[in-house]
C-alpha positions in Angstrom: -0.1 0.0 -0.2 0.9 4.2 -0.1 1.8 3.8 3.3 3.8 1.6 3.8 5.7 2.2 0.1 6.0 5.5 2.6 7.4 4.3 5.4 10.1 2.0 3.3 12.0 5.5 2.7 11.8 7.1 6.1 15.0 7.0 8.0 15.0 6.0 11.2 14.2 7.6 14.5 12.6 10.4 11.6 9.4 11.0 12.4 6.4 11.3 10.1 3.0 12.9 9.1 0.1 11.1 8.6 -2.7 13.2 8.1 -6.6 11.7 8.0 -9.8 12.4 7.4 -12.4 11.8 10.2 -16.0 10.7 9.2 -15.6 10.1 5.4 -15.1 12.0 2.8 -16.9 15.2 4.1 -15.1 14.9 7.4 -12.7 17.3 8.9 -8.9 16.4 8.5 -6.7 16.0 11.1 -2.7 16.2 10.6 -0.3 13.1 13.7 3.1 13.6 14.1 4.8 9.8 14.3 7.9 8.3 15.0 7.7 5.1 13.3 9.0 1.4 15.2 11.3 -1.6 13.4 9.0 -4.6 14.7 9.5 -8.0 13.8 6.6 -9.9 12.2 6.2 -13.7 10.9 4.6 -13.1 8.0 3.5 -16.5 6.3 6.0 -17.8 8.7 9.2 -15.7 7.9 10.6 -13.7 9.5 10.6 -10.0 8.7 11.3 -6.8 9.8 8.5 -4.0 9.3 8.1 -0.3 10.0 5.2 0.4 11.9 3.0 3.5 13.1 0.3 3.5 15.4 -1.1 5.2 18.2 -1.9 4.5 21.7 -5.0 5.8 23.2 -4.1 7.7 26.1 -6.8 6.8 28.6 -6.9 6.9 32.3 -10.4 4.6 34.2 -12.1 6.1 36.5 -14.8 4.7 38.8 -17.1 6.7 39.1 -20.5 5.6 42.1 -23.2 8.2 40.4 -25.5 9.9 42.0 -28.9 7.9 42.8 -31.0 10.3 43.0 -29.7 12.0 40.1 -30.4 7.9 38.3 -33.9 8.0 39.3 -35.0 11.9 38.3 -33.4 10.8 34.6 -35.0 7.8 34.4 -38.3 9.8 35.4 -37.9 12.3 32.9 -37.1 9.8 30.4 -40.4 7.8 31.4 -42.9 10.8 31.5 -40.7 12.0 27.8 -41.4 8.2 26.6 -45.1 8.8 27.8 -45.8 12.1 26.5 -44.2 10.7 22.9 -46.7 8.2 22.8 -49.8 10.2 23.3 -48.0 13.0 20.8 -49.2 12.9 17.0 -45.6 14.3 16.4 -43.9 11.8 17.9 -42.2 9.5 16.1 -42.5 7.3 19.6 -45.5 4.8 18.8 -47.0 2.3 20.8 -45.3 -0.9 18.4 -42.3 0.0 20.0 -42.6 -1.1 23.8 -41.9 -4.3 25.2 -44.0 -6.1 26.9 -42.5 -9.3 29.2 -41.8 -11.4 25.9 -40.1 -8.1 24.7 -38.1 -7.9 28.4 -37.0 -11.7 28.2 -35.6 -11.0 25.3 -33.9 -8.5 25.9 -32.4 -10.4 29.6 -31.0 -13.2 27.2 -29.2 -10.4 25.2 -27.9 -9.1 28.0 -26.8 -12.6 29.7 -24.9 -12.7 27.0 -23.1 -9.7 27.2 -22.2 -10.1 30.8 -23.3 -10.3 34.2 -22.7 -6.4 35.0 -24.9 -5.1 32.4 -27.0 -8.3 32.8 -27.9 -7.0 36.5 -27.9 -2.9 35.7 -30.7 -4.2 33.0 -32.5 -5.9 35.8 -32.2 -2.6 38.1 -33.3 -0.4 34.8 -36.8 -2.3 34.7 -37.2 -2.3 38.6 -36.3 1.3 38.4 -38.9 1.9 35.8 -41.8 -0.3 36.8 -41.7 1.2 40.5 -42.8 4.8 38.5 -45.1 3.1 36.2 -46.7 1.8 39.5 -46.6 5.1 40.7 -48.5 5.9 37.6 -52.2 7.3 38.5 -53.8 4.8 36.6 -57.2 2.5 39.1 -55.5 -1.2 39.2 -52.2 0.7 40.0 -50.6 2.0 43.1 -50.4 4.9 42.2 -54.5 5.0 41.5 -55.1 3.7 45.0 -53.0 6.3 46.7 -55.1 8.9 44.1 -58.6 7.4 45.2 -57.3 7.6 48.7 -56.7 11.8 47.7 -59.8 12.0 46.5 -61.9 10.5 50.0 -59.6 12.2 52.2 -60.3 15.5 50.7 -63.8 14.9 50.1 -64.3 13.5 53.7 -66.3 10.1 52.3 -65.4 7.0 50.6 -66.0 6.4 46.6 -68.8 4.8 45.9 -68.3 1.3 45.5 -70.0 0.7 42.3 -67.7 3.6 40.5 -64.2 1.7 42.1 -65.5 -1.3 40.6 -66.1 -0.3 37.3 -62.9 2.2 37.1 -60.8 -1.3 38.3 -62.5 -3.4 35.8 -62.3 -1.1 33.0 -58.4 -0.3 33.6 -57.4 -4.1 34.2 -59.1 -5.0 30.8 -56.5 -1.4 29.5 -54.0 -2.6 30.9 -54.6 -6.1 29.8 -55.1 -5.2 25.7 -52.0 -3.1 26.4 -50.2 -6.3 27.2 -51.7 -8.1 24.8 -50.5 -5.4 22.4 -47.5 -4.6 23.1 -46.6 -9.3 23.1 -48.1 -8.8 19.3 -45.4 -7.1 18.4 -42.7 -8.6 20.7 -43.2 -11.5 19.0 -43.2 -10.7 15.9 -39.7 -8.7 16.4 -38.5 -11.5 18.0 -39.8 -14.4 15.3 -40.9 -11.8 11.7 -43.9 -13.9 9.8 
């Protein structure tokens, strides 16, 4: 190649200017000054000395312990943006992009293959999201029970039993319908027909 031929012409300890273009043809150019080193390589089983250039990234590994309250705030904000995007006609977030139990199990298997840390992260992520969803003021969920308890406290009397029963039955039916809907798309993503 052109680079190998140019390196052959360079004297020992002489620097070489290597210009690279980042991001394809339209990306910005960057020039790096490098000193080639001679390295013995086995090429087709035959020892050969070649001049080589390259760079080693300079980085420091740092372990961070993020603030749990900031993470929870970030999750609540992300969930708000997702849920508001679901009802907004201008959004590209659609119900069919959500995952139900089948999709979650599929993702669990993917994260399990990557490694234990990623699997643990995903399990915590799902649990925090389910906890936040559970606090939404939907009659079947805990948030709905808190809403009804607050309304009863403000009214000073219990809500009519018939109203509570109808609300519970309606939202159980909606919740199961939603779960079936997202499960249908989960199965389609996993086993395309």
